[in-house]
N, C-alpha and C positions, 0 to 999 in steps of 0.2 A: 303635447300637455295636457292634462286634466285639471278641470277646475269644477268644483262642486262645493255646494254650502254645504257647513259641517252639520247642520241638525239636519239633515237629510239623510246624514248617512246612518246606517244601520250596524255599522261596527267601528273600532278604532281605524282611524285613515292610516293607511300601509305606511312602514316604514318607507317603502319602495317608492312610492307614491310623494312623499315629501322630500326624501334626502339621497333617491338614488339607490340602486345597489351597489355598491362602493362596499367591498370586502368580500376575504376570501369565502369559499365555499363552506368552511367548516365553520367559521364564526356565522354564517349566515343561515347555517343548521342548527348550529347551538340558539341562536336566539329564535330560530322557530319551535324548537323540542321545548323550551323554557317559559317562552312568552304566547305561543300560538294557543288556539282555540275558540270556544263558541263567540266569546266576546274581543278576538284579538283576529287582525288578520296581517299575520305578517309575508316575509318575501315568499314568493311561489306557491302561495297557497289561495285556495278559492276566495274569491274577492281582488285579488292583489290586481290593480290593472296593469302591472308592468310583471305578470305571472310568467308570459311567454318569453319575454326578455329575459329575464332571470333564468328560465330552464336552458335558453340558448346559451346565456352568460356561462350555468353551472356546466353545460355539457360540453364548453371550451375549455374549462377548468379540469376539468375531470379527462378529456380524451386528448386532448392538447396540451394546458400549460405545464398541469402535474407532473406527465411522463416525460415531458420534457427537461424540466427543473431535476426530475430525477435521475433521467439520464446523464445531465451534465456532471451532477455530483458522484454519480458514479467514475465518469471521466477522468475526473477531476483527482480524486482519492486514487485511479488507476495510475494518472499520472506522475503521483504526489511518492507512490510504492519504487523503493530502491531497486537499481536494473543490476541484474549478477549474472552478466553475459560471461561466458566461459572463456577462458585464454588458451587457442588452440595452434597459436602460430608465433613466431617474434613479432610480427607485426601487431598482433593482439598485444602482447607484453609492452610495447611501444605506445599502445593507444589504449590501454588499460583503465575500464573507468573506474571514477571514486571509490564506488563501493566494492570493486574486487582488491583495493589497495592492501587494506589492512588485512583479509583473509590469505594474500598472498605472503606480505610482511611477517606475520604472525604464525606461517611454516616453519617447522622447527629449522631445516637447513639454511632458510633465508633470513629469518629471525636470530642465526648463532652470529652470520657475517653480519647482520646491523651492531650486536651486541659489542663485536670486537672492532666497530666504526671502520668495517673495509668496502661498505656499501653506502648509497645515499639515504635510501629509505624512505624514498618518496617525501623526505622532508619534514619527517614525522622526529620529537624530541622521543628519545630511548628512554629517558626518566618517563615519559606518560604512556611507554607503552603498556598494555594490561599484562599483569604473568602470567593467565592463563590464556591458552590458545583455545577459546572459547568456540572457536569452530572447527578445530578438530575434535571438540568434545562433543558438537552436536554432530557431526558425520560420523563420530565411534556410537555415538545414542543406536539402542535396539541391537548393537550385534549381537551375534549367537557364540556360544562354544558348543562345539557338538563333540558329541559322544563318538568316539573313533570306533567303536564296536559294531554299533546300529546307525550311524550317519545322521543322528536327532539332535537339535538344540538341548542341551541340558540347562541351560539358564540363559537370559537375557537380561541386558541392564540399560537402565537411560536415566540419563541426570538433567533434568530442567531446573534452573534459576528462574527469579522472577527479571533478573537483570539482564537475562541472554535475550538477544533480537531477536525479532518476529522475522523467520527466514521459512518463506513455503519451499517445500520439497523439492521442487526442480531448482531452485537456487543453491541449494546443498549439494544437487547434482553438477551444477555449473560450478562450484567452489572445489568438490574433488576432482572432477577434469583438468581443471586449472592447475591445482597442485601436483595432479599427476603430471602433466604438461613441463610443469615447473622443476621437478625432479627430473625428468630427461635432460632438459634443456640446460639445467645448471651443471647436470654430470660433465656435458657436451664441451661447455665453456673452461669448467676447470679441470678437465683432461688435460694430457699431454697436447693434443692438436687445438685447445681450445681457445678462445680470443678471451677468455675473462670480463665479459660484457658484464656489467652489473645489471640485474633483474629488475631492480626498480629505477634503472636511469640508464638506459642504454647507448647514451653519447659519453658515458662516464668506464673505467674499467672498475673492477673486483681489486681491491690493493693487496698485495703482496703480505703478508704475515711477517 
């Protein structure tokens, strides 16, 4: 601790000397920018007896604490992102993730069975099921109509609404693969040799009309 008589100082007593360097790096830099000058000695400037400690603290902030905080924030955001895992087997269908349930249930052949009360539908109330298959529309976006003579796209279309879920391209690929599998699996289940298993609850059966 440094002690000196106020009248012997040639500049304003440093805040670092008086209260210690307790602030974020951005706050300290803001103080220095606003109030530092010929007649004022603040954190980290010439005349600050705690300059070396301040610079060490700032280095810790810039090189360790801030990057670590940014990394934690990024990991938290990543953990909160919906997981869209492609369903490629009956095992996957039995253990489907919550975020894949609506893309499956809103798929036309599954949706028809649900509307007819022939399947469980993951426990959803069909009255609350959206009218539009938004996943199907997003999958069809940017599809092209090819010119049969020159084999080049004549036009492309895409429709995006503000209410659409934010789904990355790899997630759309997972949904497309899942629907392809469900189509094939459902065709086998409802065929002559099929077991009529409910795709939304494999412990139950699809009810017959």
